[in-house]
VOVEXRO-965149 format. One record per atom (N, C-alpha, C): residue in three letters; chain; x, y, z. Coordinates in Angstrom, 3 decimals, decimal comma. Layout:
N
Ala	A	X	Y	Z
...
//
This chain:
68
Met	A	68,181	-97,179	13,246
Met	A	67,495	-96,005	13,759
Met	A	66,182	-95,821	13,001
Gly	A	65,176	-95,451	13,708
Gly	A	63,885	-95,239	13,090
Gly	A	63,336	-93,864	13,412
Lys	A	62,268	-93,527	12,726
Lys	A	61,611	-92,245	12,946
Lys	A	60,121	-92,436	12,726
Val	A	59,322	-91,878	13,622
Val	A	57,870	-91,946	13,508
Val	A	57,352	-90,573	13,113
Val	A	56,564	-90,534	12,044
Val	A	55,936	-89,294	11,598
Val	A	54,438	-89,439	11,839
Val	A	53,882	-88,523	12,635
Val	A	52,463	-88,554	12,967
Val	A	51,740	-87,508	12,136
Gln	A	50,715	-87,940	11,421
Gln	A	49,867	-87,002	10,690
Gln	A	48,860	-86,457	11,701
Gln	A	49,148	-85,278	12,206
Gln	A	48,412	-84,700	13,329
Gln	A	46,908	-84,609	13,088
Glu	A	46,502	-84,309	11,882
Glu	A	45,073	-84,140	11,602
Glu	A	44,305	-85,464	11,555
Leu	A	45,002	-86,570	11,350
Leu	A	44,345	-87,876	11,331
Leu	A	44,307	-88,531	12,703
Cys	A	45,202	-88,135	13,582
Cys	A	45,326	-88,757	14,901
Cys	A	44,195	-88,306	15,818
Lys	A	43,565	-89,282	16,496
Lys	A	42,508	-88,988	17,464
Lys	A	42,991	-89,091	18,896
Gly	A	44,272	-89,389	19,080
Gly	A	44,832	-89,459	20,427
Gly	A	44,316	-90,632	21,242
Cys	A	44,017	-91,752	20,597
Cys	A	43,471	-92,911	21,309
Cys	A	44,497	-93,557	22,234
Gly	A	45,786	-93,408	21,922
Gly	A	46,841	-93,929	22,781
Gly	A	47,240	-95,375	22,515
Leu	A	46,653	-96,012	21,518
Leu	A	47,028	-97,396	21,227
Leu	A	48,492	-97,506	20,819
Cys	A	48,966	-96,553	20,056
Cys	A	50,370	-96,577	19,627
Cys	A	51,308	-96,331	20,806
Val	A	50,865	-95,500	21,740
Val	A	51,678	-95,215	22,929
Val	A	51,897	-96,501	23,713
Glu	A	50,839	-97,284	23,865
Glu	A	50,933	-98,552	24,591
Glu	A	51,730	-99,594	23,819
Ala	A	51,689	-99,546	22,488
Ala	A	52,355	-100,550	21,663
Ala	A	53,859	-100,337	21,542
Cys	A	54,325	-99,123	21,744
Cys	A	55,749	-98,817	21,545
Cys	A	56,598	-99,484	22,628
Pro	A	57,488	-100,410	22,235
Pro	A	58,321	-101,100	23,226
Pro	A	59,385	-100,198	23,854
Lys	A	59,680	-99,085	23,233
Lys	A	60,707	-98,165	23,744
Lys	A	60,100	-96,966	24,484
Asn	A	58,770	-96,886	24,550
Asn	A	58,072	-95,775	25,212
Asn	A	58,491	-94,413	24,652
Leu	A	58,494	-94,311	23,328
Leu	A	58,928	-93,080	22,669
Leu	A	57,779	-92,177	22,246
Leu	A	56,543	-92,624	22,402
Leu	A	55,394	-91,830	21,982
Leu	A	54,602	-91,375	23,203
Val	A	54,099	-90,153	23,126
Val	A	53,267	-89,594	24,198
Val	A	52,124	-88,808	23,570
Ile	A	51,063	-88,635	24,332
Ile	A	49,960	-87,793	23,888
Ile	A	50,429	-86,341	24,015
Gly	A	50,296	-85,584	22,937
Gly	A	50,772	-84,207	22,913
Gly	A	49,899	-83,242	23,699
Lys	A	50,367	-82,042	23,840
Lys	A	49,666	-81,004	24,590
Lys	A	48,869	-80,060	23,699
Asp	A	49,066	-80,151	22,386
Asp	A	48,378	-79,267	21,449
Asp	A	47,289	-80,036	20,706
Ala	A	46,102	-79,461	20,666
Ala	A	44,981	-80,092	19,965
Ala	A	45,044	-79,786	18,474
Asn	A	44,573	-80,746	17,670
Asn	A	44,498	-80,506	16,229
Asn	A	43,194	-79,770	15,923
Ser	A	42,875	-79,570	14,665
Ser	A	41,703	-78,777	14,291
Ser	A	40,381	-79,438	14,693
Lys	A	40,413	-80,737	14,968
Lys	A	39,204	-81,452	15,389
Lys	A	39,064	-81,500	16,913
Gly	A	40,069	-80,989	17,611
Gly	A	40,026	-80,959	19,066
Gly	A	40,673	-82,145	19,751
Tyr	A	41,299	-83,032	18,978
Tyr	A	41,978	-84,190	19,551
Tyr	A	43,424	-83,839	19,887
Tyr	A	43,925	-84,430	20,954
Tyr	A	45,326	-84,254	21,328
Tyr	A	46,123	-85,375	20,675
Ala	A	46,822	-85,033	19,619
Ala	A	47,536	-86,015	18,808
Ala	A	48,810	-86,488	19,502
Val	A	49,255	-87,644	19,088
Val	A	50,472	-88,251	19,607
Val	A	51,691	-87,550	19,016
Val	A	52,740	-87,460	19,805
Val	A	54,021	-86,926	19,328
Val	A	55,127	-87,877	19,768
Gln	A	56,226	-87,859	19,029
Gln	A	57,387	-88,662	19,392
Gln	A	58,277	-87,840	20,316
Lys	A	58,779	-88,477	21,357
Lys	A	59,722	-87,806	22,260
Lys	A	60,989	-87,455	21,481
Asp	A	61,827	-86,648	22,071
Asp	A	63,059	-86,205	21,414
Asp	A	64,158	-87,261	21,437
Glu	A	63,777	-88,517	21,563
Glu	A	64,754	-89,595	21,652
Glu	A	64,717	-90,454	20,395
Glu	A	64,790	-89,814	19,235
Glu	A	64,703	-90,534	17,960
Glu	A	65,748	-91,629	17,828
Glu	A	66,904	-91,439	18,438
Glu	A	67,968	-92,422	18,289
Glu	A	67,604	-93,758	18,932
Lys	A	66,595	-93,780	19,800
Lys	A	66,195	-95,018	20,452
Lys	A	65,170	-95,810	19,645
Cys	A	64,532	-95,186	18,675
Cys	A	63,515	-95,862	17,865
Cys	A	64,191	-96,893	16,965
Asn	A	63,685	-98,131	17,018
Asn	A	64,285	-99,176	16,189
Asn	A	63,494	-99,430	14,906
Gly	A	62,427	-98,669	14,668
Gly	A	61,659	-98,803	13,441
Gly	A	60,837	-100,073	13,369
Cys	A	60,394	-100,587	14,498
Cys	A	59,663	-101,860	14,525
Cys	A	58,267	-101,763	13,904
Ser	A	57,699	-100,580	13,826
Ser	A	56,389	-100,308	13,224
Ser	A	55,198	-100,813	14,027
Leu	A	55,396	-101,240	15,257
Leu	A	54,267	-101,688	16,066
Leu	A	53,265	-100,568	16,297
Cys	A	53,748	-99,361	16,430
Cys	A	52,851	-98,215	16,627
Cys	A	51,949	-98,013	15,413
Ala	A	52,520	-98,106	14,226
Ala	A	51,744	-97,918	12,996
Ala	A	50,760	-99,061	12,776
Ile	A	51,141	-100,257	13,156
Ile	A	50,252	-101,408	13,022
Ile	A	49,038	-101,251	13,927
Met	A	49,232	-100,707	15,116
Met	A	48,140	-100,563	16,087
Met	A	47,222	-99,385	15,783
Cys	A	47,655	-98,442	14,980
Cys	A	46,877	-97,226	14,743
Cys	A	45,637	-97,519	13,888
Pro	A	44,428	-97,321	14,450
Pro	A	43,214	-97,598	13,676
Pro	A	42,933	-96,544	12,603
Asp	A	43,581	-95,390	12,688
Asp	A	43,335	-94,307	11,743
Asp	A	44,447	-94,134	10,722
Val	A	45,428	-95,012	10,729
Val	A	46,572	-94,973	9,815
Val	A	47,203	-93,577	9,813
Ala	A	47,452	-93,077	11,014
Ala	A	47,985	-91,728	11,159
Ala	A	49,501	-91,718	11,358
Leu	A	50,124	-92,887	11,391
Leu	A	51,559	-92,965	11,649
Leu	A	52,309	-93,548	10,453
Glu	A	53,486	-92,983	10,210
Glu	A	54,410	-93,520	9,213
Glu	A	55,728	-93,764	9,923
Val	A	56,320	-94,924	9,696
Val	A	57,580	-95,268	10,349
Val	A	58,651	-95,402	9,283
Tyr	A	59,763	-94,741	9,513
Tyr	A	60,911	-94,809	8,596
Tyr	A	62,091	-95,432	9,320
Arg	A	62,826	-96,248	8,591
Arg	A	64,024	-96,890	9,171
Arg	A	65,263	-96,301	8,569
//
């Protein structure tokens, strides 16, 4: 089981991690951060995350942390 933690203030909502996730567990959120970007959030399906870290590898802003 894995868990993705998104640092909301660093995320620019580019969507690269959303496309990289093989389980489709990440989505662009509905709330903007202080810079006006809509940051990524993990769906409520944490049990499906396998902790592969592809989302964190793709993030150009190093805004994601993956825990296994």
